[in-house]
PAVEXSE-172546 format. One line per 2 residues: number of its first residue (from 1); their letters; for each residue x, z, y of C-alpha. Coordinates in pm, whole numbers, plus 50000, padded with zeros to 5 digits. Layout:
# residues N
NUM) a) X,Z,Y  ...
//
This chain:
# residues 242
1) xx) 54739,47070,15856  54743,47350,15599
3) xx) 54837,47707,15681  54979,47937,15413
5) xx) 54975,48309,15480  55083,48589,15246
7) xx) 54914,48929,15211  55132,49108,14961
9) xx) 55028,48946,14625  54745,48745,14782
11) xx) 54809,48403,14938  54557,48257,15184
13) xx) 54557,47876,15209  54367,47745,15511
15) xx) 54276,47383,15575  54326,47369,15953
17) xx) 54190,47043,16095  53901,47175,16301
19) xx) 53886,46859,16507  53792,46673,16186
21) xx) 53583,46966,16052  53869,47010,15797
23) xx) 53808,46674,15637  54106,46605,15411
25) xx) 54333,46306,15442  54630,46215,15224
27) xx) 54874,46432,15420  54643,46735,15386
29) xx) 54622,46683,15012  55005,46674,14987
31) xx) 55016,46999,15183  54769,47157,14942
33) xx) 54986,47050,14649  55282,47217,14819
35) xx) 55082,47534,14872  54992,47538,14500
37) xx) 55361,47510,14412  55455,47789,14652
39) xx) 55185,48016,14515  55316,47961,14160
41) xx) 55683,47998,14254  55618,48322,14437
43) xx) 55393,48456,14164  55079,48513,14365
45) xx) 54813,48714,14187  54525,48562,14385
47) xx) 54492,48247,14594  54215,48228,14855
49) xx) 54125,47878,14973  53936,47855,15304
51) xx) 53888,47636,15609  53934,47700,15978
53) xx) 53603,47728,16166  53363,47549,16192
55) xx) 53378,47429,15831  53526,47487,15487
57) xx) 53586,47114,15433  53351,46840,15554
59) xx) 53477,46596,15288  53729,46315,15290
61) xx) 53854,46176,15619  53689,45836,15591
63) xx) 53912,45685,15859  54183,45648,15593
65) xx) 54032,45680,15244  54083,45412,14982
67) xx) 54053,45415,14602  54433,45443,14564
69) xx) 54681,45706,14666  54419,45929,14832
71) xx) 54207,45949,14518  54513,46003,14301
73) xx) 54626,46289,14529  54281,46442,14532
75) xx) 54273,46439,14155  54612,46615,14144
77) xx) 54493,46882,14391  54167,46951,14202
79) xx) 54340,46969,13864  54616,47175,14027
81) xx) 54379,47453,14125  54242,47474,13771
83) xx) 54592,47498,13626  54722,47773,13852
85) xx) 54800,48090,13658  54635,48315,13916
87) xx) 54273,48374,14019  54156,48129,14286
89) xx) 53874,48205,14533  53701,47956,14757
91) xx) 53594,48133,15076  53329,47903,15222
93) xx) 53176,47935,15568  53006,47623,15698
95) xx) 52990,47279,15541  53161,47214,15203
97) xx) 53066,46856,15147  53203,46582,14924
99) xx) 53571,46677,14871  53477,47021,15009
101) xx) 53241,47086,14720  53500,46942,14481
103) xx) 53760,47189,14612  53506,47477,14588
105) xx) 53420,47405,14222  53788,47361,14138
107) xx) 53838,47731,14228  53756,48002,13979
109) xx) 53532,48205,14211  53329,48137,14525
111) xx) 53240,48359,14817  53012,48187,15068
113) xx) 52821,48258,15387  52447,48235,15314
115) xx) 52405,47934,15546  52702,47738,15408
117) xx) 52611,47398,15274  52735,47233,14954
119) xx) 52677,46876,14845  52832,46547,14733
121) xx) 52680,46267,14944  52865,45991,14763
123) xx) 52539,45796,14713  52508,45774,15092
125) xx) 52850,45615,15112  52845,45377,14817
127) xx) 53121,45570,14638  53140,45739,14297
129) xx) 53322,46056,14196  53538,46089,13887
131) xx) 53439,46222,13542  53607,46555,13601
133) xx) 53391,46619,13910  53074,46530,13724
135) xx) 53161,46774,13448  53282,47048,13676
137) xx) 52983,47039,13910  52746,47035,13610
139) xx) 52912,47336,13452  52954,47537,13775
141) xx) 52626,47448,13950  52410,47376,13646
143) xx) 52294,47042,13514  51979,47031,13730
145) xx) 52169,47124,14048  52433,46864,13970
147) xx) 52170,46592,13926  52018,46683,14259
149) xx) 52354,46664,14434  52484,46352,14262
151) xx) 52165,46142,14216  51962,46255,14521
153) xx) 52246,46352,14756  52081,46688,14804
155) xx) 52259,46981,14967  52230,47350,14875
157) xx) 52300,47657,15081  52534,47934,14984
159) xx) 52231,48163,14941  52058,47917,14710
161) xx) 52367,47880,14497  52417,48256,14488
163) xx) 52069,48291,14339  52163,48026,14084
165) xx) 52483,48208,13996  52713,47932,14125
167) xx) 52832,48141,14422  52963,48473,14300
169) xx) 52930,48672,14625  52775,48618,14963
171) xx) 53002,48696,15255  53270,48578,15489
173) xx) 53649,48540,15462  53700,48908,15518
175) xx) 53481,48984,15218  53673,48736,15006
177) xx) 54001,48900,15104  53875,49249,15009
179) xx) 53776,49108,14669  54110,48930,14637
181) xx) 54297,49254,14701  54098,49415,14419
183) xx) 54159,49124,14178  54534,49133,14255
185) xx) 54553,49458,14053  54419,49297,13734
187) xx) 54656,49210,13448  54816,48871,13531
189) xx) 54888,48773,13170  54526,48832,13083
191) xx) 54416,48617,13375  54652,48337,13269
193) xx) 54523,48344,12912  54158,48357,13006
195) xx) 54198,48068,13258  54365,47852,12994
197) xx) 54087,47932,12748  53805,47867,12999
199) xx) 53953,47534,13111  53979,47431,12744
201) xx) 53604,47469,12693  53522,47141,12870
203) xx) 53392,46884,12620  53583,46563,12556
205) xx) 53427,46278,12758  53244,45998,12586
207) xx) 53229,45634,12701  53512,45699,12942
209) xx) 53603,45329,12972  53247,45231,13064
211) xx) 53217,45509,13321  53556,45433,13479
213) xx) 53463,45067,13506  53139,45159,13688
215) xx) 53319,45404,13916  53581,45149,14015
217) xx) 53312,44888,14073  53143,45121,14322
219) xx) 53468,45188,14512  53555,44817,14525
221) xx) 53205,44706,14636  53076,44567,14960
223) xx) 52840,44866,14958  53133,45100,14979
225) xx) 53266,44920,15281  52918,44932,15437
227) xx) 52888,45302,15359  53214,45385,15537
229) xx) 53130,45171,15838  52783,45323,15866
231) xx) 52921,45676,15847  53177,45609,16121
233) xx) 52916,45432,16332  52663,45711,16273
235) xx) 52391,45486,16142  52199,45448,15815
237) xx) 52378,45216,15567  52212,44908,15426
239) xx) 52315,44888,15062  52270,44560,14872
241) xx) 52392,44657,14529  52708,44446,14533
//
């Protein structure tokens, strides 16, 4: 479930699946796409993305994730946030893991509680993220931080990322809303132009075919099946490299 609430020119989009720690499934992604469309149609100045307690988003709901329509919808959601003409703020309190970190880096700005956790544990599941995520995490969290997250499955706290410049402000949802109200008074055409320019700074990918082949091989592997089963069974996976 996704809740959409309006505060004058600020729209608050809340992932509200607390029983799943706000893990996203296909239906949730479609609701996020609808929220993006509503924000654009109603000319929001700022969109705040958050999660109902106790998490921002604990990742993908692995009870129904396949390398098909879910991944395609996730890609559309992530790109959708980058293409919105308004400022987007991720207000993070609690875990933002896997798809949660992807959603956080898709937003322009991040406000996080000091103890919030960020990470992409794909290597613990036998999965592989897309090229856009690799590039985005590297640019937003720094190359060294991205390598720690993606190659060592490390997590970082909101406080650590604030010191690194990847989290713009420490605080809770209320603090993000105060900032959003301030940003809503900025010139919208300037924001639109600057966002377009900033998104255009990403370098063109090289060896895309080779990377995509490797990514699909990971998703289609026995290891990926083992990773999902181990996660659901709350045990350590036994990867065999096939």
